[in-house]
N, C-alpha and C positions, 0 to 999 in steps of 0.2 A: 662737503662736510656739513654735518648737522650743527648749526649754531642756533637752532630754533629756541631752545630754552636756555641756551648757554649764557646769554648775556643780557638779561632783562635788568636794566640798571635803574636805580632810583636816584635821580639827580635833582638839581635845584628847584625848579618850578614844580615841582616834582616832575622832573623830566623823565617820562617813562617811554622808552623806545621799544616798541613791539613790532610785530609783523603788520604790514598795512597794505592797502590796495594802492597801486600807483595812482598818482594824482592827475596825470594827463596822458593823452594818447601818445603812442610812440610814432616814429617816422620810419616804418619798416623798409621803405624803398631807398632810403639814403645810403650811399655807398661808403659813408664815413661815420665814425662814432667820435663824439667830442666830449671830453671830460674836463670840466672846469675844476682846477685845483686851488685857485686862490682868487680872491677879489679884495681889492684895497682902494679905499677904506671900506669897511663893512657898512658904515653909516655915513655916507658922504653928505656934505653940505652943498648948496648950490654953487659954491666957489671951488669945489674940490675936483681935481682930475681923477678919473676912475681908471684903474688898471685891472685887466683880467689876464690870468695865466692858465694854461691848460695843455692838453695833449690831444692831437688828432690821430686817429687810427684808420687806415684803409681797411674796411670790413667787406669790400666787394671782391670781385674776381679779376678785375682789370687794373692795371696801373693808372694812376691819376696824373695827368700832365700838368706840371707847374701849378700845384694847388696853392691857394693863399687864403688867409684868414682876415676878416674885416670885423671891426667893432659894429655892433647893431644896437638900436634902441627904439622903443615906442614912446611917443611923446604924450600919450594920454595918461593922466594920473589916476591911480586907484585910491579911493578914500574911504570905502566902506566894505563891509563883509560881503555884500552881494557882488561887488565888482571884483573883489579878491577871489571869490569862488569861481566866477566866470573865467578869470584869467588862469586859474589853477587847472581848470578842466579843458581849456581851449586846445585846439590842434596846434602843432608847431608853426603852421603858417598863418595863424590867426591870433593877433593882428599882424598884418604884413610888416608894419614899421618901416624903418629905413636904415641902410648901412651908412656908416660915417666914413667918408673918403677924403676929407679935406687935407689930411696930412699923412706923412709917412708913418707916424706913430699909430695911426688908426688901422693899419694893415700889417700883416706879417707873412713873408714868403716861406713856404714849407719846402722849398726846393733851392737848388744852386745850379750854376752852369755845369758843374761836374756831375751833378745828380739831379736831373730835372723832373723826375717822377717820384711819386709815393706809391710803392709797390704794394700788392695785397698782403695784409698782415703787418705792414710797416707802420711805425708811429713816429710822430715828430712833435716837438714842443713849440709853443707859441706864447707871445705876450703882446697884447694890444692895449692902447690907452685912448682916452678921449677927454678933452677939456670941457668945461661948462659951455664955452662958446660953441664948440663943435657939436655938443649934444643938443644945444638949442632947445632946452626944456622950458616949459612955462614956469611962472613964478609960484604956482600952486604946490604947497607941500603935500607929499603923498608917496605912494608906492609906484615905482616905474619898472617896466620890463626892460632889461638890458641883456646883452649877450653877444654872440658872435655868429657870423655866417662864413661858410667855406665855399669858395668858388674854384672852378678849374681854370686852366690857362687861357680860356677864351674871355674870362672876366665878365661873362654875361649871365643874367638871370636865366632860370631860377638857381638859387643856391643848392649845392649838393649836400649840405649838412648845416644843422642849426643847433644852438644851445641857448637857453634863456635862464635868467635869474630875476628874483625880486630885489629891488634896491630902494630902500626908504631914503628919500632925499628931502632933508628937512632943514628949515632955518633954526628951529628951536624944538626941544622935546615937549611932549604933552605934560600937563600938570599932574596927572595922576600917575601913581606908581603901582605896577602890577606884580604881586608876589609870584614867584615861579620856583617850583620845587623840582629838582632833578634827582631821580633815584637810579643809581647805577647797579645793574644786576651782575653779580659775579657768579657765574656757573658755567658748566660745560657738560658735554655728553660723557656719561660714565665710561671709564676704560679699564678699571682695575678688575682683574679676574679673582685673584686671591693673593694674600700677603703682598709681595712686591712683584707680581707678574701682571702685565698689562696686555690688552688685546692689540693696541697700536700705540704710536707715540705722538698722537695729535696734541696732547697737552704740552709736550716739549716745545712744539711750534707756537702754541698759544701764549706761553709764558716767556718765550724768547724775545730778543730785541725786535720791537715793532709788532709783536704778536697781539692778537685780539685781546687776551686777558691783560697783557701788559698795558695796552692803551686804556682799557676800562679801569684798571687800577689807578692810572694817572688821573683819569677824569674824576674818579671817586675822591681823590685827595684835594680837589678844589674846595675852597671855603664855601660853606653853605650847602654842600652836596651831601646826600645821604646814600648809603650803600645797602644792598641786600645780598647776602652771600648764601650759597648752597653749602651746607656742612659737608656734603660728600666731596666737594671740590677740595676743601682743606684737608680732608682725610687722604685723598689720592695724592695731592702734592706732598704731603708729609711722608707718604710711602716712597714717593719718587726721590725725595731729599735723602733718604737713607740708602739709595742705590736700588735699582730695579732692572727687570728684564722685560723684553717684549716677545710675545709668542706669535709666530706667523701662522698662516693658514695650514701649513704642514706640521705644526707643533714644535718647530725649532725655536730655540730661545737665543736672543741676542741682547747685549747690554743696551739699555736706554741711554739717550743722549741728553736728557733733561735734568740730571741730578743737580747741577749747579744753578740752572735756571730756576728750578723749583725752589731752591733755598733762597735765592735772591727775591723771588716773588713773595714768598712767605714772610720774608723780612719786611718788605714793603707793606704787606697786609697788616703786620703787627703794628707798624707805624700808623696805618690808617685807623686801626682800632683805638689808638690813643688820641687821634685827631678829630675825626668826624663821627657823628651818630650813625649807628648801623643796626641792621636787623638780620635775622636769619630766615631763609626760606625753608620749606619742608625738605627734608633730606631727599636728594635725587631729583627735586623739582617734578613731582609726579603729575601724570595726566589725570588731574582730579575729576574732570568731567567724564572721562572714559571709565574711571572706577565707579563713580556714582551711578552713571547711566547703565552700567552692566551689573549693578548690584554686587560690587566687590569692595564696599567701604570697609570691610574688616581688614583689608590690606593696609589701611591708613594707620592702624595700630602698630604695624611693623615699621611704617615710615616714621612715626613719632618716636618709637623706641630707638631706631637707628640714629636719628638726629640727636637724641638725648645723650648718646654715647660719645659725641665729639666735644671734648672739653673746651676747645678754642672758641666754639660758637654757642654752646648750650645755654649760656647766660644771656644771650641777646634775645630781645623780644621777637615774636614770630609774625611774619607776614605770609599770608597765603596767596599764591598767584596761580589761578587756574590757567591751563594751557592757552597761551595767546591772549589772556585777559578776557576770554569768552566763557560764559556760564549760563545755565538755565536756573530756574528757581530751586530745583533739588540740589544742584551743585553749590549754589550759594548757601543753602541751609547746611550742607555738609561742611563747607568751609567755616561757617560760623560755629559749628559744634566743636571745632578744634581750638576754640578760645584764643584766636589770634589778636594781636594789637590792631591789625587792619587787613583788609582784603583788597588786592589789586585787581581792578576791572577796567577794561577799555571803555572809552566814551561811546564807542560803537555798540557796546553791549548794553550800557545803561541808558543811552539816549539823552544824556544830560551833559551840560557843560560845566556844572559846578565841580570844584576840585574834591569836595568831601561830601559823601552821602551816607545815609543810614537806612537800613531796611528794618522797620519796627524797632525792637530793642537789641538788635544785633550789633556786631562790631562795626567800626567805621569802614566805609568803602572808599578807597583811594581811587578816584576816577581820573585815570590818566588819558592823555591825548594820544589815541592809537594811530592817528593818521600822520603824526609828525615825522615818523621815520621814512615816509614815502617821499619826502622832499617835494620838489616841483619848482616851477612848472616843467613840462616835458619839452623835447623828447628825452628819452633815456640816453645815458645815465643821468637821472635827476635826483638821486638819493645820496649824493656825495655830502661830505661834511659842510662844504660851502653852500650847497642847495638847502640843506636842513637848517643851517644857521640863518640864512637869508629869509627862508620861509617863516621861521619862528619870529625873527625881528619884525617882519611885515605884519604877521597876524597880531602880535602883541601890541604893536604900535596902533593898529586899528582899534583894538579893544581899549587901550589906555586913552585913546583920543576920543572915545565915545562920551555918552552922557555921564554926568557925575554920579557918584554913588560909591558904595563899598565894593571894590573889586576883589572877588574871592581868590583869584589867582589861577594858575595852571600847574598841571603835573605832567612831567615827561618821564618816560621810562627809557633808560639808556642800555642798549644791549649789543651794539655793533661798534666797530672802530669809527665809522662815519658819524654815528651819534655821539661817541665819545669826543671826537674832534669838535663837534658843534658845541658841546658843553664848555670845552676849554676856551672857545672863541666867542661865546655868547655873553656879550656885555652891551648894555644900553642904559641910558639915563632913566628910562621908565621901568626898568626891571630890577627887582630885588630878590636875590637868592634866599630862599627860606628852607631850612632843613625840615624834614618830615615831622619831627616832634613838635615844631612850632605850628605846622599846619593842623595837627591834631587839636590844637587849642581853639580852632574855629568851631563854630556851631555847624554841624553837618545839616545839609538839606535832606528832606525826605525823598527816598527813592519812590517816585510816583508811578513810573511806567513799568510795564512788564519787560523783563530782560529779553533782549533780542538774541536768539540762538538759532541762526539760520542753518539750512541744510549743509552749507559749505563748512560751517564749524563742526557739525556732526561728522561729516566725512573726514575731517582732519584728525579725529580721535584715533588712538591706537586701535588696530583692528581686533575683532573678536577672536580670531584664530590664535593670534599671539598672546592674548590675555588668557586663553585656555592653557597655553604652554606655561604661562606664569603660575597658574593654579597648580599645575603638576610640579613646577619647581618648588613652590612653597610646601607642597606635600612631601616631596623628597627631603627637603631640609628638615621638616618636622620629624621625619623618620630618623634622620641622622642624629638630631638632637636627643631623641628618645633613646637611641642606642647607647649614647655615652653616659657614663656614670656621673660625670660633671659636665652638663650641657651648656654652661653659661656662655663660653666663647662661641660655641656652635650656634646658639640662638642669636648672638650679635651678628655673626656672619650671615645667618639666614635673613635677618631683618634687613641688613644692608643690601644683600643680593636681590631680594624681592623688590625693595624700594627702587633700586637702580633699574631693574627690569621694566618698571612701569613709568620711567621718566618721560616727561613730555618732550624731551630732546630727541627721542626716537621717532617722533612723528615724521611721516614721510620717508622714512628710511626703509627701503625694500629689504635690507638685510637684517632688520630687527628680529623678526620671527626666527630666522636661522640662528642668530646669536643666542636667543633664549633657549632654543633646542640644544645648541651646543653646550650651553651652561648646564642644562638639565642632564644631558648625557654625562657630563663630567661629574656631577654630584652623584648620579646613580653608580658610576664606576667606583667612586670613592667608597660608597656604602657597600657595594658588592665586594670590593677588595678588602674591606676592613675586617671581615670575619668570614671564616671558612668552616664548612662541615667536612668531617672525615668519617666515612663508614664504608663497609663492604657493599658490593653491588648485589651479591646474592647471599642469602642466609637460610640454612636448612636446619630444622629441628624435629626431633621425634617426640617432643613433649606436647602437652596441651595446656598446662598451667605452669606458672612460675618460669615462663620462657623470657629470655632477654638477649639483646645483642648490644655491643658497645658502640657508642657514637662520640666522636671527638670534635670539639669546637675550638678553633684557633683565632686569637686576636692578632691580626697582622699589622695593626697600627703601631707606629714607633712610640716607645715608652721613654720616660725620663731616666736619666742616669741614676738619680736617687729615687727611692720608693715614693710613690704618690699616685694620685687619681688621674693624672693627665692621660687621656686616650684610653682609660679603662672603660670597658663596656659591660652592659647588663643585657643578656639575651636569653630567651627561652626557645623551645623547639616544639612545634606542633606536628602531628602525623596525620595524614589522610590516607585511609585504606581504600583501594579500588573496589573491594568487596567487604564492606564493613559487617555484613551479616555472617561472614566466615571468620574475619580476623580484624582486631583493632589493636592500636598501640597508644598507650597513655601519653599525654604531653609531658614534657620536662619543664618544670618551673624555671623562671629566670635565674640565671647564675651570673656571677660577677667574674670577669676575667681581666686582670690587671695587665696592662701593656708592659713589654720589656724592650730594651734597646735592640734586641735581636729580631723583634717583630714576629715572634713565634710562641708567645704565651698560649697555653692550651689547657683545656679541662676535658676529661673523659667521663661520661655518664653511661649507665646501663638503662636501656629501655625496658618497658614492661609490656609484654605481648599477651593478649588473650585470644586463643585459637578455638574455633568451634567446629572446624571441618578440615579435612585434608586438602592438599594441593597448594600450588603457588598463588600468592597474592602480591600485587605491586603496592608498595607503601611509599608515600611522598613525605619527606622531612623538610620542614620550612622553618628557618630562623625567624623569630619575631621579637619585637620590643615588648616591654612590660605591658603596653596597652594593646598588644596584638597586631601591630603594624608589621607586614612582611619585610624582611631584610635580605637582600640579595636573591640569588637564584635558588630554587629548591633542589634537593638531592633525592634520588630514588633508589630503593632497595627492593629486591624480590625476596619475599619470605615464603619458604616452602615448609609446610607441616606434613610429615609422613605418619606420625603416631605409631611407628613400627613396634615399639615395646608393648604398648597396650594391646595391640592386635595379637601379638605372640602369646601373651598370657591368656587372652580369650580363647585362642585356638588350643592351647595346652589344656586349659580347664575343660573345654568341650571334648577334647580327645579322651581325657581321663574319664569323663562321664560316660562316653560311648564304650570305652574299654571295660569299665566296671559293669555297665549294663549288659554287655556281651558275655562277660565272664559269668555273671549270675544266671543269664539265660542258658548258657551251655551246661552249667552245673545242674540246673533243673532238668535239662533235656537228658543228660546222662543218667540222672537218678530215675527218670521215668523209664528209660530203656532197660535199665537193670531190673526194675520191678517187673517189667513185661516178660523178661527172660525167665524170671522165677515162676511166673504164672504158667508159662509154656511147659516148663519141666513137669509141673504138677499134672497137666493134661495128659502127657504121654504115659505116665505111670497109671493113671486111671483107665486108659484105653486097653490095657492088658486084661482087664476083668470082663467076663462075658456079660453082655447086656441084651436087653430085648430090642428087636428091630424097631425102628421108629418110622412111622408113616409120615412122609413129607407133607401129605395133605392134612394130617391131623393138626389140631390146634396146639400151640405151645403149652408147655407144662405150666401149671399154676405157679405165679410169681415171676415168670420170665417176661422180660420186656423187649429186649433186643433180638431175641432169637439166638440160635447157636453162634458162638464166637468164631471169628475167622482164624484159620490156622496161620502160623507165622510163615512167611514166605520162605 
């Protein structure tokens, strides 16, 4: 489960618990794992008996015959930071130290005559103790390494398992007092899809008895502790309190089990608001470095708007926490532009031990101890609540025992149950819990060094592919908001969804990109189903101008029982012709369609077609918002223009012209023929009168041009 950004807590010293590198080498060959669950007392004096309690688990593949646990200690005191660092990084067998075997209380058998072996995967509890005389430590006050060894039935070295702790053993506390601020982070991976539907029920576990958020809430209620809460957590728990459902991978819905748990946790949170100072994180705990370094800072506007919409936390001052407390210079500038009360950075990023820093005129930088959550020393598990408490006691004792002067203090970030447990148990005469507002009264030191942002921090950012999916998600939400006549709620939903999609809690989750894609598909389906086009697939016309065909747009969103703008839409239609030189269709301006309870409110409009030639042309109709964003899938219609009426008239007119021309020609021809007949009759009558013979070779008579006329056939 991703608890990456879930629980960065601001506690007393400003105890900020974040992700950290393990402090010591592991012991990979050991066939057992040893978890120390208690050490009493946590600050023993030289006259106190020390008791250790824990659990041994066989992590090997073979049974362990008659295993037993022995108290162990090293007799060399640690009195300075150099010695502490050496011990913290040392191998589990360095120093060798010695087992305490003087008395039965120094050892514990993990077997019985009836069950002489510890089988693979089996666990057994133990308790061992040692008196001052048995420990035989020197009179020097300091930090001592103590712990346990596990041996098998041969009772011979080497040990098959080890565990170590820091134990400050002191006659009297140091004179100086070290302020310590613990900041408890209350957040979790986003899980709400919409309204009261969740992707899983992990929050029910986290706010249940003994759950992570339950333990963090208890730690935040300690006096002098500060909390920082993600507004999206409060929003999701509020939705759970009202009753909710969980959608599985197949889309099936089941009732969630966390309704009463969420109610109880929110009640405790309300008490916390009245008791201790608190801050709000950015909504969803976004991966600020990933957004800045991928040039997506505009998404931070959505993050800010989403946080402002949560009334339970909107009045709290803002803390900006880049993922894992790591940032480069650009990320720090972007965080400062959000005008926060402070910016949480790890000391591994700043390279400073001062609790409060400032970069130029920017907001205060809360410089928390990033390595505290690693616990130590090894081998693992070395990050238990006991390990973390004992490490903090040891480190702070060394600091408070140093040279005189003003001790600026420490800040710890608390994000895990182990860290929460260390806060509740962390008491020492040289420690004074200081809430974060009191720390802000100190004068911050200047941030002198360049921020460390190694390749490992860059690789931890949300990947580029998923961020591109987030871009598409934001674009789809923008389309949906523009589609609605009253987009206020849609814009809130969009801001929340996008902010949660870029949460740093998704770091390292291989399923994150798939979840964003699923959310994107869901929004696109909502948009596509919200409005439908109705039109014929084929349309034929014999006209050329003033042509139109009807098109119907239906709003399928559920409407209110009483008239109103809820789910009313504003949509236009554009048309694209496959052959615009032959045919075009004018767009239809945006029209308002109010939703009804039956989900079938519709409006019909006539298109306007301009045809310039015959034949079929495919036209694509696309619904669009008022700004031209496409909505849903396009529809297609085949428009065929025959122009048969116009052609008929042209043919009729042409035929008429031909008929008239033919008639005139025939009349003229008949007239000529009749005139010829009359001339022929005159020739016959003249042939009966005697004439003189004509000599063919003689020249024609005067005035004759063509010669003698031809006789009629």
